[in-house]
N, C-alpha and C positions, 0 to 999 in steps of 0.2 A: 517304186519298188527298189530302185538303185539306192535311195537313201536308207531304206530299211536294211538292205544287204550290207551297206557300209557301216551302219550302226552296229549290226551283229558282229561284223569282222573286227571293229574297233573294240567292242566289249570283250570279245574272245581273247584278243591280244592283251588287253589290260588285265584280264583275269589271270592269264598265264604269267604275267610279270609281277603279280601282286605278292608272290611268295607265300602262298597259303601253307599253313603248318602241315607237316607230314601226317600228323595224327588224324587229319580230316581228309585223307587222300580219297576216300570213297565219295565224299561230297554228297551225301544223301540229303543234307540240309544246307541252305544258304545261310551262313553265319558270318558275323563280323570277324575280321582277322584277330582282333583282341579277344582275349578269353577272360573268364572269371578267375578268381583266386583258385578255384578248384580245377581249372583247366578246361571248362566247358566253353564252347563257342557261344556267342550271343546272337539270338535270332531277331529278326524284324528291326535291325539297326537300333536295338534297345528301346523300341517303342512298344507301348501296351497294345497287344493284339486284341484283347477283349474290348478296349475302348474303340478301336478301329471298326471291328465287326458290329458293335452295337450302335454305331453312328455318332460317336463322340469325336471322331476324327483322329488325327495323329497326335498322340499324347506321349511324351517321353516317359519311359518307365524309370524305376529307381532300383538300384542294386539291392537295397534292403528288402524289396519285394520280388524276390527271384524264385522261380519254380523251374526245376530241371525236368524235362520230359524227353525221353529217348536220347539222353546224352546232350541235349541242347538246352541252354539257359534262356528263359523268357523273363523279361523285366516287366513289372507292372507298376502302375501309379498308386495303387492302394492294395491293402490286404483283401478287400472285397473282390477286385478284379482278378487277383492272383488265385483266390479260392474258386472263383467261377471257372477259370481255366483249368485248374487242377481237377475239378469235378468232371469236366467234359472237354479235354483238349482237342478232340476231333472236331468239335463244333467251332473252334476258333482258329486252329492252325491254318496257315495259308497252304493252298494246294501246291503240289510239285515241290515240296520242301522249301517253299519260299522263293524258288527261282521264277524268273519271268515266264508267264504262261505263253506269251507269243514266241519267246525263244524256244520253249519246249515244243511248241507246235512246229517250229522250223528245225527241230533236232538239236538244239543247243541249250546248254545250261548257262543262262545269263543272270546277272544280278536282278533281283526283284525289289522294287522300292515301295514302301508304304505310301509314298506321295502319289503313286499311280496305281491305285487299287480299284477293284470292282468286286462286288458281291453278287453272285448269280446263284439262285436257288439255295441261298444260305451258305454258300461256299466262298471263301476269300481267295481272290486271284491277284497277284502282284505283277507289275510290268516294269521294264527297264527305265523308260523315260516318257516324256510327253509325246514324242513322235511315234514311238512304238505303241503307246496307248491309243493314239488316233488311228493307227493302222488296224489295231484290234477292233476298234469300234465299227469299222467298215463291215466286219463279218464275225461278230462275237461267237455265234453258234459254231461256225466253221472252224475258227481258231481253237475254241475249247474242245471240239471233237477231235481235231488233229492232236492237240496236246494230250488228251486222254489216251489216244491210240499210241502215242510215242512214249509216254512216261514209263510204262512198265519196263521197257528195254533200257531206259536211261537211269532209272532210279538208283541202282547200286553201282553206277559207273562214275569214275572221277570226271571232274570238269574238263581236265586236260584231254582225256581220252574222248569224251563225248564231243568236244569242240575241235577235235582233230589236231591237237597239239602234242600228241604223244602222251606217255604216262610218267 
């Protein structure tokens, strides 16, 4: 557990020092620091979320196949996956705005990586790294129940405030 606490602390400090743009102060979604030409943050580290959810794995999306949902840009590998997402974004979007589900369970907004993902009951959950993912695997149901309980109070709050770094 000391390792997990240290990882969360390190991720919290790293996030605070990253200099996220002021336009994303509320941090409802975990987006890349870079933005599209139109100013939208990019979700899922520019990977195709439909490909991940449908079992194709981590597939880099392309800017030419961009769909903006709720002010966030999602990149897709093809027109087909982009259209699938556009037709039913809730089916594909990661839970907790793409933040680490284990972090949300612990009351923190940490980066969620598509490399460490799990699909439970058709929902996509992302995790910070391999160590955090292994900790989650020890009690999946418990972690997800805690995250579900915590998320409503965290959803509309900035990363800095949630992680105790001021606003």
